[in-house]
C-alpha positions, 0 to 999 in steps of 0.5 A: 897642364904646364902650359894651363899654368902659365896662362893663368899665371899671365892673366892673373899678372894682367888683372892685377895690373889694370886694378893698380896700375901705380902699385909698385913691389918696393916702396923706395921706388915711390918717388920715382915715375915711370920715365925715370924722372924724379918726383915728390909729394905734395899736400891737397890743401884747403885755403882761401885762393886769388887768382893773380896774374904776373906781367912786366910792365912800365912805370911812368907818368900819365899823358902825353902832351906837345906843346905848339908855339903860336906866337911870332919871334925869338924863343927867349926863356925856355924850362928845363927838362924834369921841371913841373908847370902849373897853371898860371905860370910861365910856360916859356917866352917869346922875345921876352913875352911870357907864355902862360899854361892855363887847364883845358882840353881845347888847344889855344885856336884864336885871340879871346876878348870881350865882344859887344855882347857875352854870346859873341865869344863862347866856346870851350875855350872860354869855359877852361879860361873862365874856370882857371881865373876863379881857381887862380883867384883873379875872379869869383864863382859868385862873379863867374858862376862854374860852367860859363862859357861865355866872355863876360865882363868879369871874364875881362876883369879876371884877365886883367888880374893875370896880366897884372900878375904877369908883368904885361899890359893889362888890357883884357884880350889874350892874344893868340899865343900868350896862352897854351891850354893843357888837361893838367900841369906838364913835367916838361920831359923834352925840349925841341925850341933852341934858345935864341932861335927864331919860333915860327906859329905851328912849331914845336917847343916842348914836349911834356906829360901829366905829374900823376904816376901810371904803371903801363901794361902792354898785356897779350889781347889773349887775357883781356878778359881776365882783367878789368877796371877795378882790379887790385893790383900789387906792383913791385919795383925796381928796388924789389920794393911792394906797393898796391895799386888798381886797374883804372883803363883796359884798351879794347883795341888790339896792336900788333908788335912793331916789325921786327920785334922779337914778339908776335903776339898782339897786346892791349894797353892796360893801364894802372894808378898806384894807390900811394903814388909817392911810394913810387918814386920819380922813376920814368919809363922804369921796368916793374912787374905787376901782380893783378887779382883778378878774382878770389874764392874762399875755402877753396880745395887748391893743389899745385898746378904741376901736380895737373896730368892732361888724360887722354880722354880729356880733362885733368887728374891727380896721381894720389898716394895711398896708405901702403904706397898705393897709387891711383888717379883722380880725375879733378875740374879745375877751378880758379887758377893762382899764376903767382903761387902756381895754385889751381883750385880743384872741384867735382872730386873725391879729393880731401885735404890732407891727402898726399899727391905726386908732383915733379921734384924740384 
């Protein structure tokens, strides 16, 4: 009989354990898990959730241009590093002759002058020249309609007006080396030529960027699908001030890290355009942090990410503390993540807002 009673008690104990595996005989043990790690409680909430990804980035300027000299002579004038040169202004001088900046995507590669017919001298470089002459006011859009890619008589007139403004011979011809075509205004970053030194055609004079503010992110290639053009971001500047921006470009080609780098993860380049460029100041190559908003959901059931428990059978659960201190696991299906605030949307569950769940103690 004694043996029988012992067996019954043992079996009963097993049944109780299976029915309530998290039960505690004393409320004082509610804040401690089985492995004695300290825990605390958090509430299940219902709220609008924004998916944000925090990444390191670099604040600077868009574009990088190399200015190559095409004139023969001695460098007699150079701009200062940090100086901004706009179209129609002098970039530098060779033997006292100004080299002027014009806007265009095709580099200068030939002399430009009027031919026997307009079609004799045409192309994208002529189209850029025509557009610049109109923009600078040296001719009009009525005289040279938009998109004209031929060197017309009016082009010659416009070149003569440009030469008059520069104080050089007004012959209506732009010799190779008199102009430099760049996509935009040039912010000078380095000077490679030496003032007073000889400069040969094809030699590097300087490098420059555009004046457009830009934030560049070297994003883990595995996160490419989480970011899209048009996503809104918050940029945290070195002075801890924040300013909004928009993802303007997402790279499609992964780049392997440089040899010897501590980071072995391939990355893609993501570019962000600040909404208010003036708010970013003038710092160049400054480290910043970016919170990328990739999705949002309204009125979501939300729990802290660190409340999630991986189940041996797959999926996740949270540990709910019911009335009377009874603990139980509730399976959840994960939805949207907010990495910035450490929250996650849960669906397909019996959880309700206001319930208490176990999280690691701070």
